[in-house]
DRENDO-1510 file (C-alpha; in Angstrom, 1 decimal, always signed):
<recs>
REC; n; res; u; v; w
REC; 1; MET; +0.1; +0.1; -0.1 .
REC; 2; ASP; +1.0; +3.4; -1.1 .
REC; 3; TRP; +1.4; +6.1; +2.2 .
REC; 4; THR; +2.3; +9.0; +0.3 .
REC; 5; GLY; +0.7; +12.1; +1.4 .
REC; 6; ARG; -0.6; +10.4; +4.9 .
REC; 7; THR; +0.6; +11.6; +8.3 .
REC; 8; VAL; +1.0; +8.8; +11.0 .
REC; 9; VAL; +1.4; +9.2; +14.8 .
REC; 10; VAL; +3.3; +6.2; +16.0 .
REC; 11; THR; +3.7; +5.7; +19.7 .
REC; 12; GLY; +6.8; +3.7; +21.4 .
REC; 13; ALA; +8.8; +4.6; +18.1 .
REC; 14; SER; +12.5; +4.4; +19.6 .
REC; 15; THR; +12.3; +0.4; +19.8 .
REC; 16; GLY; +10.4; -2.9; +19.1 .
REC; 17; ILE; +7.3; -3.1; +17.1 .
REC; 18; GLY; +6.7; +1.0; +17.1 .
REC; 19; ARG; +9.9; +1.0; +15.6 .
REC; 20; ALA; +9.2; -1.6; +12.9 .
REC; 21; ILE; +6.1; +0.0; +12.2 .
REC; 22; ALA; +7.6; +3.3; +11.7 .
REC; 23; GLU; +10.2; +2.2; +9.2 .
REC; 24; THR; +7.6; +0.4; +7.2 .
REC; 25; LEU; +5.5; +3.5; +6.8 .
REC; 26; GLY; +8.3; +5.7; +6.3 .
REC; 27; SER; +9.6; +3.5; +3.6 .
REC; 28; ARG; +6.3; +3.4; +1.7 .
REC; 29; GLY; +6.3; +7.5; +1.9 .
REC; 30; ALA; +4.4; +8.3; +5.1 .
REC; 31; SER; +5.1; +11.3; +6.8 .
REC; 32; LEU; +5.7; +10.2; +10.7 .
REC; 33; ALA; +5.2; +11.6; +14.0 .
REC; 34; LEU; +7.1; +9.9; +16.2 .
REC; 35; CYS; +6.7; +9.6; +19.8 .
REC; 36; ALA; +8.4; +7.9; +22.5 .
REC; 37; ARG; +10.2; +8.6; +26.0 .
REC; 38; ASP; +13.7; +8.2; +25.5 .
REC; 39; ALA; +14.6; +11.3; +23.5 .
REC; 40; ALA; +18.0; +9.9; +22.4 .
REC; 41; LYS; +17.0; +6.5; +20.9 .
REC; 42; LEU; +13.9; +8.5; +19.3 .
REC; 43; GLU; +16.1; +10.9; +17.6 .
REC; 44; ALA; +18.6; +8.1; +16.5 .
REC; 45; VAL; +15.3; +6.4; +14.8 .
REC; 46; ALA; +14.5; +9.8; +13.6 .
REC; 47; GLY; +17.5; +10.3; +11.5 .
REC; 48; ALA; +17.8; +7.0; +10.2 .
REC; 49; LEU; +14.6; +7.8; +8.6 .
REC; 50; ARG; +15.3; +10.8; +7.4 .
REC; 51; ARG; +18.4; +9.8; +5.6 .
REC; 52; GLY; +16.0; +7.1; +4.0 .
REC; 53; ALA; +13.9; +10.1; +3.0 .
REC; 54; ALA; +11.1; +10.1; +5.1 .
REC; 55; ARG; +9.5; +13.1; +6.7 .
REC; 56; VAL; +9.7; +12.9; +10.3 .
REC; 57; LEU; +9.1; +14.8; +13.4 .
REC; 58; ALA; +10.2; +13.3; +16.6 .
REC; 59; LEU; +7.9; +14.1; +19.7 .
REC; 60; PRO; +9.5; +12.8; +23.4 .
REC; 61; CYS; +6.8; +12.0; +25.2 .
REC; 62; ASP; +4.6; +9.7; +27.8 .
REC; 63; VAL; +1.6; +8.9; +26.6 .
REC; 64; ARG; +0.1; +7.5; +29.9 .
</recs>
């Protein structure tokens, strides 16, 4: 499925399934708003996705 033109919010995006979802959707053209508690890990994921040409906004936060 082509996600170009869509924006997706992914929680828990710094590790595990959240990261895998972000990587998959980013590679399919989605713009991403990534949320996670660990700002350093989140920015590392965001940087990697940006290098792959994804549009990414990293938002360190706790969604509890």
